[in-house]
VEXMARNU-721684 format. One record per atom (N, C-alpha, C): residue number from 1; residue in three letters; atom name; y, x, z. Coordinates in steps of 0.2 Angstrom, whole numbers, plus 5000, padded with zeros to 4 digits. Each point is the difference from the previous one (the first is absolute). Layout:
BEGIN
@pos:NUM&code:Ala&site:CA&Y:Y&X:X&Z:Z
...
REM end
This chain:
BEGIN
@pos:1&code:Met&site:N&Y:4985&X:5026&Z:4915
@pos:1&code:Met&site:CA&Y:4999&X:5003&Z:5007
@pos:1&code:Met&site:C&Y:4994&X:4995&Z:5002
@pos:2&code:Gln&site:N&Y:4994&X:5003&Z:5002
@pos:2&code:Gln&site:CA&Y:4995&X:4997&Z:5003
@pos:2&code:Gln&site:C&Y:5000&X:5000&Z:5007
@pos:3&code:Thr&site:N&Y:5001&X:4994&Z:5003
@pos:3&code:Thr&site:CA&Y:5000&X:5000&Z:5007
@pos:3&code:Thr&site:C&Y:4995&X:4995&Z:5003
@pos:4&code:Arg&site:N&Y:4997&X:5003&Z:5006
@pos:4&code:Arg&site:CA&Y:4994&X:4996&Z:5003
@pos:4&code:Arg&site:C&Y:5001&X:5000&Z:5007
@pos:5&code:Ile&site:N&Y:4999&X:4995&Z:5004
@pos:5&code:Ile&site:CA&Y:5000&X:5000&Z:5007
@pos:5&code:Ile&site:C&Y:4994&X:4998&Z:5003
@pos:6&code:Trp&site:N&Y:4997&X:5004&Z:5004
@pos:6&code:Trp&site:CA&Y:4994&X:4998&Z:5004
@pos:6&code:Trp&site:C&Y:5002&X:4996&Z:5006
@pos:7&code:His&site:N&Y:4999&X:4994&Z:5000
@pos:7&code:His&site:CA&Y:5004&X:4995&Z:5004
@pos:7&code:His&site:C&Y:4995&X:4996&Z:5004
@pos:8&code:Asn&site:N&Y:5002&X:4999&Z:5006
@pos:8&code:Asn&site:CA&Y:4997&X:4995&Z:5005
@pos:8&code:Asn&site:C&Y:5005&X:4995&Z:5002
@pos:9&code:Pro&site:N&Y:5000&X:4994&Z:4997
@pos:9&code:Pro&site:CA&Y:5005&X:4995&Z:5001
@pos:9&code:Pro&site:C&Y:5001&X:4998&Z:5007
@pos:10&code:Arg&site:N&Y:4996&X:5002&Z:5005
@pos:10&code:Arg&site:CA&Y:5000&X:4998&Z:5007
@pos:10&code:Arg&site:C&Y:5004&X:5005&Z:5004
@pos:11&code:Cys&site:N&Y:5001&X:5006&Z:4996
@pos:11&code:Cys&site:CA&Y:5004&X:5006&Z:5004
@pos:11&code:Cys&site:C&Y:5007&X:5000&Z:4998
@pos:12&code:Ser&site:N&Y:5004&X:5000&Z:5006
@pos:12&code:Ser&site:CA&Y:5007&X:4999&Z:4999
@pos:12&code:Ser&site:C&Y:5003&X:5006&Z:4996
@pos:13&code:Lys&site:N&Y:4997&X:5006&Z:5001
@pos:13&code:Lys&site:CA&Y:5003&X:5006&Z:4997
@pos:13&code:Lys&site:C&Y:4998&X:5000&Z:4992
@pos:14&code:Ser&site:N&Y:4995&X:4997&Z:4999
@pos:14&code:Ser&site:CA&Y:4998&X:4999&Z:4993
@pos:14&code:Ser&site:C&Y:5004&X:4995&Z:4996
@pos:15&code:Arg&site:N&Y:5002&X:4995&Z:5004
@pos:15&code:Arg&site:CA&Y:5004&X:4995&Z:4997
@pos:15&code:Arg&site:C&Y:5007&X:5002&Z:4999
@pos:16&code:Ala&site:N&Y:5002&X:5004&Z:5005
@pos:16&code:Ala&site:CA&Y:5007&X:5003&Z:5000
@pos:16&code:Ala&site:C&Y:5001&X:5005&Z:4994
@pos:17&code:Ala&site:N&Y:4994&X:5004&Z:4999
@pos:17&code:Ala&site:CA&Y:5000&X:5005&Z:4994
@pos:17&code:Ala&site:C&Y:5001&X:4996&Z:4993
@pos:18&code:Leu&site:N&Y:4996&X:4995&Z:5000
@pos:18&code:Leu&site:CA&Y:5000&X:4996&Z:4994
@pos:18&code:Leu&site:C&Y:5007&X:4997&Z:4999
@pos:19&code:Ala&site:N&Y:5003&X:4998&Z:5005
@pos:19&code:Ala&site:CA&Y:5007&X:4997&Z:4999
@pos:19&code:Ala&site:C&Y:5005&X:5005&Z:4998
@pos:20&code:Leu&site:N&Y:4999&X:5006&Z:5003
@pos:20&code:Leu&site:CA&Y:5005&X:5006&Z:4998
@pos:20&code:Leu&site:C&Y:4999&X:5001&Z:4992
@pos:21&code:Leu&site:N&Y:4994&X:5000&Z:4998
@pos:21&code:Leu&site:CA&Y:4999&X:5001&Z:4992
@pos:21&code:Leu&site:C&Y:5003&X:4994&Z:4996
@pos:22&code:Glu&site:N&Y:4998&X:4994&Z:5003
@pos:22&code:Glu&site:CA&Y:5003&X:4994&Z:4996
@pos:22&code:Glu&site:C&Y:5008&X:5000&Z:5000
@pos:23&code:Gln&site:N&Y:5003&X:5002&Z:5005
@pos:23&code:Gln&site:CA&Y:5007&X:5000&Z:5001
@pos:23&code:Gln&site:C&Y:5003&X:5005&Z:4995
@pos:24&code:Arg&site:N&Y:4996&X:5005&Z:4997
@pos:24&code:Arg&site:CA&Y:5002&X:5005&Z:4995
@pos:24&code:Arg&site:C&Y:4997&X:4998&Z:4993
@pos:25&code:Ser&site:N&Y:4999&X:4993&Z:5000
@pos:25&code:Ser&site:CA&Y:4997&X:4998&Z:4993
@pos:25&code:Ser&site:C&Y:4994&X:5003&Z:4998
@pos:26&code:Ile&site:N&Y:4996&X:5003&Z:5005
@pos:26&code:Ile&site:CA&Y:4993&X:5003&Z:4998
@pos:26&code:Ile&site:C&Y:4995&X:4995&Z:5002
@pos:27&code:Ser&site:N&Y:4996&X:4998&Z:4995
@pos:27&code:Ser&site:CA&Y:4994&X:4995&Z:5001
@pos:27&code:Ser&site:C&Y:4994&X:5004&Z:4999
@pos:28&code:Pro&site:N&Y:4997&X:5002&Z:5006
@pos:28&code:Pro&site:CA&Y:4994&X:5004&Z:5000
@pos:28&code:Pro&site:C&Y:4994&X:4996&Z:4999
@pos:29&code:Thr&site:N&Y:4995&X:5003&Z:4997
@pos:29&code:Thr&site:CA&Y:4993&X:4997&Z:5000
@pos:29&code:Thr&site:C&Y:4998&X:5000&Z:5008
@pos:30&code:Ile&site:N&Y:4998&X:4994&Z:5002
@pos:30&code:Ile&site:CA&Y:4999&X:4999&Z:5007
@pos:30&code:Ile&site:C&Y:4992&X:5000&Z:5001
@pos:31&code:Val&site:N&Y:4997&X:5005&Z:5004
@pos:31&code:Val&site:CA&Y:4993&X:5000&Z:5001
@pos:31&code:Val&site:C&Y:4999&X:4998&Z:5007
@pos:32&code:Asp&site:N&Y:4997&X:4995&Z:5001
@pos:32&code:Asp&site:CA&Y:4998&X:4997&Z:5007
@pos:32&code:Asp&site:C&Y:4994&X:5004&Z:5001
@pos:33&code:Tyr&site:N&Y:5000&X:5006&Z:5003
@pos:33&code:Tyr&site:CA&Y:4994&X:5004&Z:5001
@pos:33&code:Tyr&site:C&Y:4995&X:4998&Z:5005
@pos:34&code:Leu&site:N&Y:5002&X:4995&Z:5004
@pos:34&code:Leu&site:CA&Y:4994&X:4997&Z:5004
@pos:34&code:Leu&site:C&Y:4996&X:4995&Z:4996
@pos:35&code:Lys&site:N&Y:5003&X:4997&Z:4995
@pos:35&code:Lys&site:CA&Y:4996&X:4996&Z:4995
@pos:35&code:Lys&site:C&Y:4997&X:5004&Z:4994
@pos:36&code:Asn&site:N&Y:5003&X:5005&Z:4998
@pos:36&code:Asn&site:CA&Y:4998&X:5005&Z:4995
@pos:36&code:Asn&site:C&Y:5000&X:5007&Z:5002
@pos:37&code:Pro&site:N&Y:4995&X:5002&Z:5004
@pos:37&code:Pro&site:CA&Y:5000&X:5007&Z:5003
@pos:37&code:Pro&site:C&Y:5001&X:5005&Z:4994
@pos:38&code:Pro&site:N&Y:5003&X:5006&Z:5002
@pos:38&code:Pro&site:CA&Y:5000&X:5005&Z:4995
@pos:38&code:Pro&site:C&Y:4994&X:5004&Z:5000
@pos:39&code:Thr&site:N&Y:4998&X:5002&Z:4994
@pos:39&code:Thr&site:CA&Y:4994&X:5004&Z:4999
@pos:39&code:Thr&site:C&Y:5001&X:5007&Z:5002
@pos:40&code:Arg&site:N&Y:4995&X:5004&Z:5001
@pos:40&code:Arg&site:CA&Y:5001&X:5007&Z:5002
@pos:40&code:Arg&site:C&Y:5004&X:5004&Z:4995
@pos:41&code:Ala&site:N&Y:5000&X:4998&Z:4993
@pos:41&code:Ala&site:CA&Y:5004&X:5004&Z:4996
@pos:41&code:Ala&site:C&Y:5007&X:4998&Z:5000
@pos:42&code:Glu&site:N&Y:5002&X:4993&Z:5002
@pos:42&code:Glu&site:CA&Y:5007&X:4998&Z:5001
@pos:42&code:Glu&site:C&Y:5002&X:5004&Z:5006
@pos:43&code:Leu&site:N&Y:4996&X:5000&Z:5005
@pos:43&code:Leu&site:CA&Y:5002&X:5004&Z:5007
@pos:43&code:Leu&site:C&Y:5002&X:5007&Z:4998
@pos:44&code:Glu&site:N&Y:4996&X:5003&Z:4996
@pos:44&code:Glu&site:CA&Y:5001&X:5007&Z:4999
@pos:44&code:Glu&site:C&Y:5006&X:5001&Z:4996
@pos:45&code:Asp&site:N&Y:5002&X:4995&Z:4995
@pos:45&code:Asp&site:CA&Y:5006&X:5000&Z:4997
@pos:45&code:Asp&site:C&Y:5006&X:4999&Z:5004
@pos:46&code:Leu&site:N&Y:4999&X:4996&Z:5005
@pos:46&code:Leu&site:CA&Y:5006&X:4999&Z:5005
@pos:46&code:Leu&site:C&Y:5001&X:5006&Z:5004
@pos:47&code:Val&site:N&Y:4995&X:5003&Z:5002
@pos:47&code:Val&site:CA&Y:5001&X:5006&Z:5004
@pos:47&code:Val&site:C&Y:5004&X:5006&Z:4996
@pos:48&code:Ala&site:N&Y:4998&X:5000&Z:4994
@pos:48&code:Ala&site:CA&Y:5003&X:5005&Z:4995
@pos:48&code:Ala&site:C&Y:5007&X:4999&Z:4999
@pos:49&code:Lys&site:N&Y:5002&X:4993&Z:4999
@pos:49&code:Lys&site:CA&Y:5007&X:4998&Z:4999
@pos:49&code:Lys&site:C&Y:5004&X:5001&Z:5006
@pos:50&code:Leu&site:N&Y:4997&X:4999&Z:5006
@pos:50&code:Leu&site:CA&Y:5003&X:5000&Z:5006
@pos:50&code:Leu&site:C&Y:5001&X:5008&Z:5002
@pos:51&code:Gly&site:N&Y:4996&X:5004&Z:4998
@pos:51&code:Gly&site:CA&Y:5000&X:5007&Z:5002
@pos:51&code:Gly&site:C&Y:4998&X:5001&Z:5007
@pos:52&code:Cys&site:N&Y:4995&X:4996&Z:5002
@pos:52&code:Cys&site:CA&Y:4999&X:5001&Z:5007
@pos:52&code:Cys&site:C&Y:4992&X:5001&Z:5001
@pos:53&code:Arg&site:N&Y:4998&X:5000&Z:5006
@pos:53&code:Arg&site:CA&Y:4993&X:5000&Z:5002
@pos:53&code:Arg&site:C&Y:4997&X:4993&Z:5000
@pos:54&code:Val&site:N&Y:4994&X:5000&Z:4999
@pos:54&code:Val&site:CA&Y:4996&X:4993&Z:5000
@pos:54&code:Val&site:C&Y:5002&X:4997&Z:5007
@pos:55&code:Ala&site:N&Y:4999&X:5004&Z:5005
@pos:55&code:Ala&site:CA&Y:5001&X:4998&Z:5007
@pos:55&code:Ala&site:C&Y:5007&X:4996&Z:5001
@pos:56&code:Asp&site:N&Y:5005&X:5002&Z:4996
@pos:56&code:Asp&site:CA&Y:5007&X:4998&Z:5001
@pos:56&code:Asp&site:C&Y:5000&X:4992&Z:4998
@pos:57&code:Ile&site:N&Y:4995&X:4998&Z:4996
@pos:57&code:Ile&site:CA&Y:5001&X:4993&Z:4998
@pos:57&code:Ile&site:C&Y:4995&X:4995&Z:5004
@pos:58&code:Val&site:N&Y:4997&X:5003&Z:5005
@pos:58&code:Val&site:CA&Y:4996&X:4996&Z:5004
@pos:58&code:Val&site:C&Y:5003&X:4998&Z:5007
@pos:59&code:Arg&site:N&Y:4999&X:4993&Z:5001
@pos:59&code:Arg&site:CA&Y:5003&X:4997&Z:5006
@pos:59&code:Arg&site:C&Y:4995&X:5002&Z:5006
@pos:60&code:Thr&site:N&Y:5001&X:5005&Z:5004
@pos:60&code:Thr&site:CA&Y:4995&X:5002&Z:5004
@pos:60&code:Thr&site:C&Y:5000&X:4996&Z:5007
@pos:61&code:Ser&site:N&Y:5005&X:4996&Z:5001
@pos:61&code:Ser&site:CA&Y:5000&X:4996&Z:5006
@pos:61&code:Ser&site:C&Y:4996&X:4993&Z:4999
@pos:62&code:Glu&site:N&Y:4997&X:4999&Z:4995
@pos:62&code:Glu&site:CA&Y:4996&X:4994&Z:4998
@pos:62&code:Glu&site:C&Y:4993&X:5000&Z:5003
@pos:63&code:Pro&site:N&Y:4997&X:4995&Z:5002
@pos:63&code:Pro&site:CA&Y:4993&X:5000&Z:5003
@pos:63&code:Pro&site:C&Y:4995&X:5002&Z:4995
@pos:64&code:Glu&site:N&Y:5001&X:4999&Z:4994
@pos:64&code:Glu&site:CA&Y:4995&X:5002&Z:4995
@pos:64&code:Glu&site:C&Y:5000&X:5008&Z:5000
@pos:65&code:Tyr&site:N&Y:5006&X:5003&Z:5001
@pos:65&code:Tyr&site:CA&Y:5000&X:5007&Z:5000
@pos:65&code:Tyr&site:C&Y:4997&X:5003&Z:5006
@pos:66&code:Arg&site:N&Y:5001&X:4997&Z:5006
@pos:66&code:Arg&site:CA&Y:4997&X:5002&Z:5006
@pos:66&code:Arg&site:C&Y:4993&X:5000&Z:5000
@pos:67&code:Ala&site:N&Y:4997&X:4994&Z:4997
@pos:67&code:Ala&site:CA&Y:4993&X:4999&Z:4999
@pos:67&code:Ala&site:C&Y:4997&X:5005&Z:4996
@pos:68&code:Phe&site:N&Y:5003&X:5002&Z:4994
@pos:68&code:Phe&site:CA&Y:4998&X:5005&Z:4996
@pos:68&code:Phe&site:C&Y:4999&X:5007&Z:5004
@pos:69&code:Ile&site:N&Y:5005&X:5002&Z:5004
@pos:69&code:Ile&site:CA&Y:5000&X:5006&Z:5003
@pos:69&code:Ile&site:C&Y:4994&X:5000&Z:5006
@pos:70&code:Glu&site:N&Y:5000&X:4994&Z:5003
@pos:70&code:Glu&site:CA&Y:4995&X:4999&Z:5006
@pos:70&code:Glu&site:C&Y:4993&X:5000&Z:4997
@pos:71&code:Ser&site:N&Y:4999&X:4998&Z:4994
@pos:71&code:Ser&site:CA&Y:4993&X:5000&Z:4997
@pos:71&code:Ser&site:C&Y:4998&X:5007&Z:4997
@pos:72&code:Gly&site:N&Y:5005&X:5005&Z:5002
@pos:72&code:Gly&site:CA&Y:4998&X:5007&Z:4997
@pos:72&code:Gly&site:C&Y:5003&X:5002&Z:4993
@pos:73&code:Gly&site:N&Y:5004&X:4995&Z:4998
@pos:73&code:Gly&site:CA&Y:5004&X:5002&Z:4993
@pos:73&code:Gly&site:C&Y:5004&X:5006&Z:5001
@pos:74&code:Gln&site:N&Y:5000&X:5004&Z:4995
@pos:74&code:Gln&site:CA&Y:5004&X:5006&Z:5000
@pos:74&code:Gln&site:C&Y:5006&X:4998&Z:4995
@pos:75&code:Pro&site:N&Y:5006&X:5001&Z:5002
@pos:75&code:Pro&site:CA&Y:5006&X:4999&Z:4996
@pos:75&code:Pro&site:C&Y:5002&X:5005&Z:4994
@pos:76&code:Thr&site:N&Y:4994&X:5001&Z:4996
@pos:76&code:Thr&site:CA&Y:5001&X:5004&Z:4994
@pos:76&code:Thr&site:C&Y:5004&X:4996&Z:4995
@pos:77&code:Asp&site:N&Y:5003&X:5004&Z:4995
@pos:77&code:Asp&site:CA&Y:5003&X:4996&Z:4995
@pos:77&code:Asp&site:C&Y:4995&X:4995&Z:4996
@pos:78&code:Ala&site:N&Y:4994&X:5002&Z:4999
@pos:78&code:Ala&site:CA&Y:4995&X:4996&Z:4997
@pos:78&code:Ala&site:C&Y:4998&X:4994&Z:5004
@pos:79&code:Ala&site:N&Y:4999&X:5001&Z:5006
@pos:79&code:Ala&site:CA&Y:4998&X:4995&Z:5005
@pos:79&code:Ala&site:C&Y:5006&X:4995&Z:5001
@pos:80&code:Leu&site:N&Y:5006&X:5002&Z:5000
@pos:80&code:Leu&site:CA&Y:5006&X:4996&Z:5001
@pos:80&code:Leu&site:C&Y:5001&X:4996&Z:4993
@pos:81&code:Leu&site:N&Y:4999&X:5003&Z:4995
@pos:81&code:Leu&site:CA&Y:5000&X:4996&Z:4993
@pos:81&code:Leu&site:C&Y:4995&X:4994&Z:5000
@pos:82&code:Glu&site:N&Y:4994&X:5002&Z:5002
@pos:82&code:Glu&site:CA&Y:4995&X:4994&Z:5000
@pos:82&code:Glu&site:C&Y:5002&X:4995&Z:5005
@pos:83&code:Leu&site:N&Y:5002&X:5002&Z:5006
@pos:83&code:Leu&site:CA&Y:5002&X:4995&Z:5005
@pos:83&code:Leu&site:C&Y:5006&X:4996&Z:4998
@pos:84&code:Leu&site:N&Y:5005&X:5003&Z:4997
@pos:84&code:Leu&site:CA&Y:5005&X:4996&Z:4997
@pos:84&code:Leu&site:C&Y:4998&X:4995&Z:4995
@pos:85&code:Ala&site:N&Y:4996&X:5002&Z:4996
@pos:85&code:Ala&site:CA&Y:4997&X:4995&Z:4994
@pos:85&code:Ala&site:C&Y:4996&X:4995&Z:5004
@pos:86&code:Arg&site:N&Y:4997&X:5001&Z:5005
@pos:86&code:Arg&site:CA&Y:4996&X:4995&Z:5003
@pos:86&code:Arg&site:C&Y:5004&X:4996&Z:5005
@pos:87&code:Glu&site:N&Y:5005&X:5003&Z:5003
@pos:87&code:Glu&site:CA&Y:5004&X:4996&Z:5005
@pos:87&code:Glu&site:C&Y:5007&X:5001&Z:4998
@pos:88&code:Pro&site:N&Y:5003&X:4996&Z:4995
@pos:88&code:Pro&site:CA&Y:5006&X:5001&Z:4998
@pos:88&code:Pro&site:C&Y:5006&X:4999&Z:5005
@pos:89&code:Arg&site:N&Y:4998&X:4996&Z:5005
@pos:89&code:Arg&site:CA&Y:5005&X:4999&Z:5006
@pos:89&code:Arg&site:C&Y:5003&X:5006&Z:5003
@pos:90&code:Leu&site:N&Y:4996&X:5006&Z:4999
@pos:90&code:Leu&site:CA&Y:5002&X:5006&Z:5003
@pos:90&code:Leu&site:C&Y:5005&X:5004&Z:4995
@pos:91&code:Leu&site:N&Y:5002&X:4997&Z:4995
@pos:91&code:Leu&site:CA&Y:5005&X:5004&Z:4995
@pos:91&code:Leu&site:C&Y:5007&X:4999&Z:5003
@pos:92&code:Gln&site:N&Y:5003&X:5005&Z:5000
@pos:92&code:Gln&site:CA&Y:5007&X:5000&Z:5002
@pos:92&code:Gln&site:C&Y:5004&X:4995&Z:4996
@pos:93&code:Arg&site:N&Y:5005&X:4996&Z:5002
@pos:93&code:Arg&site:CA&Y:5003&X:4995&Z:4996
@pos:93&code:Arg&site:C&Y:5008&X:5000&Z:5002
@pos:94&code:Pro&site:N&Y:5003&X:4999&Z:4995
@pos:94&code:Pro&site:CA&Y:4999&X:4999&Z:4993
@pos:94&code:Pro&site:C&Y:5000&X:5007&Z:4997
@pos:95&code:Ile&site:N&Y:4996&X:5001&Z:4994
@pos:95&code:Ile&site:CA&Y:5001&X:5005&Z:4996
@pos:95&code:Ile&site:C&Y:5003&X:4998&Z:4993
@pos:96&code:Val&site:N&Y:5006&X:5003&Z:4998
@pos:96&code:Val&site:CA&Y:5003&X:4999&Z:4994
@pos:96&code:Val&site:C&Y:4999&X:5006&Z:4995
@pos:97&code:Glu&site:N&Y:4998&X:4998&Z:4994
@pos:97&code:Glu&site:CA&Y:4999&X:5005&Z:4995
@pos:97&code:Glu&site:C&Y:5006&X:4998&Z:4994
@pos:98&code:Ile&site:N&Y:5003&X:5005&Z:4998
@pos:98&code:Ile&site:CA&Y:5004&X:5000&Z:4994
@pos:98&code:Ile&site:C&Y:4999&X:5006&Z:4996
@pos:99&code:Asp&site:N&Y:4997&X:4998&Z:4994
@pos:99&code:Asp&site:CA&Y:4997&X:5005&Z:4995
@pos:99&code:Asp&site:C&Y:4995&X:5005&Z:5004
@pos:100&code:Asp&site:N&Y:5002&X:5006&Z:5000
@pos:100&code:Asp&site:CA&Y:4995&X:5005&Z:5003
@pos:100&code:Asp&site:C&Y:5002&X:5002&Z:5007
@pos:101&code:Arg&site:N&Y:5004&X:4996&Z:5003
@pos:101&code:Arg&site:CA&Y:5002&X:5002&Z:5007
@pos:101&code:Arg&site:C&Y:4998&X:4994&Z:5005
@pos:102&code:Ala&site:N&Y:4999&X:5001&Z:5006
@pos:102&code:Ala&site:CA&Y:4999&X:4994&Z:5005
@pos:102&code:Ala&site:C&Y:5003&X:5002&Z:5007
@pos:103&code:Val&site:N&Y:5001&X:4995&Z:5004
@pos:103&code:Val&site:CA&Y:5002&X:5001&Z:5007
@pos:103&code:Val&site:C&Y:4997&X:4995&Z:5004
@pos:104&code:Ile&site:N&Y:4999&X:5001&Z:5006
@pos:104&code:Ile&site:CA&Y:4998&X:4995&Z:5005
@pos:104&code:Ile&site:C&Y:5006&X:4997&Z:5003
@pos:105&code:Gly&site:N&Y:5001&X:4994&Z:5000
@pos:105&code:Gly&site:CA&Y:5006&X:4996&Z:5002
@pos:105&code:Gly&site:C&Y:5001&X:4999&Z:5007
@pos:106&code:Arg&site:N&Y:4999&X:5005&Z:5004
@pos:106&code:Arg&site:CA&Y:5001&X:5000&Z:5007
@pos:106&code:Arg&site:C&Y:5005&X:5005&Z:5002
@pos:107&code:Pro&site:N&Y:5006&X:4998&Z:5001
@pos:107&code:Pro&site:CA&Y:5003&X:4994&Z:5000
@pos:107&code:Pro&site:C&Y:5001&X:4998&Z:4993
@pos:108&code:Pro&site:N&Y:5001&X:4993&Z:4999
@pos:108&code:Pro&site:CA&Y:5001&X:4997&Z:4993
@pos:108&code:Pro&site:C&Y:5005&X:5004&Z:4995
@pos:109&code:Glu&site:N&Y:5005&X:5003&Z:5003
@pos:109&code:Glu&site:CA&Y:5005&X:5003&Z:4996
@pos:109&code:Glu&site:C&Y:4998&X:5006&Z:4997
@pos:110&code:His&site:N&Y:4994&X:5003&Z:5002
@pos:110&code:His&site:CA&Y:4997&X:5006&Z:4996
@pos:110&code:His&site:C&Y:4999&X:4998&Z:4993
@pos:111&code:Val&site:N&Y:4999&X:4994&Z:4998
@pos:111&code:Val&site:CA&Y:4998&X:4998&Z:4993
@pos:111&code:Val&site:C&Y:5006&X:5002&Z:4996
@pos:112&code:Leu&site:N&Y:5006&X:5000&Z:5003
@pos:112&code:Leu&site:CA&Y:5006&X:5001&Z:4996
@pos:112&code:Leu&site:C&Y:5000&X:5007&Z:4997
@pos:113&code:Glu&site:N&Y:4996&X:5005&Z:5003
@pos:113&code:Glu&site:CA&Y:5000&X:5007&Z:4998
@pos:113&code:Glu&site:C&Y:4997&X:5000&Z:4993
@pos:114&code:Leu&site:N&Y:4997&X:4995&Z:4998
@pos:114&code:Leu&site:CA&Y:4997&X:5000&Z:4993
@pos:114&code:Leu&site:C&Y:5004&X:4996&Z:4995
@pos:115&code:Val&site:N&Y:5005&X:4996&Z:5002
@pos:115&code:Val&site:CA&Y:5004&X:4996&Z:4996
@pos:115&code:Val&site:C&Y:5006&X:5005&Z:4996
@pos:116&code:Pro&site:N&Y:5000&X:4999&Z:4994
@pos:116&code:Pro&site:CA&Y:5005&X:5005&Z:4996
@pos:116&code:Pro&site:C&Y:5007&X:4997&Z:5002
REM end
């Protein structure tokens, strides 16, 4: 079972999701996405695993997103993927992947949907 968490150690939800996995003896690969931003291809893969729209993984309340919109940015899939690759802070967190599925861990208990 391949498990990965897109993790921000400063985020309480992300820490809680990681703890839930560890309580179930699951040791995910931890990706500190602020230090190691996802590529566009990784983001496309996440969206496919989540079964959602690109817009669903964007934190739209952040100043970087507002600046993007105010500067005339259009929230198309392509533009949002580029924005997320450039501004990883805008990625919803945490995102947990197990094999070919993924969930956004908000609330953290959502990660349990992936645990066998």
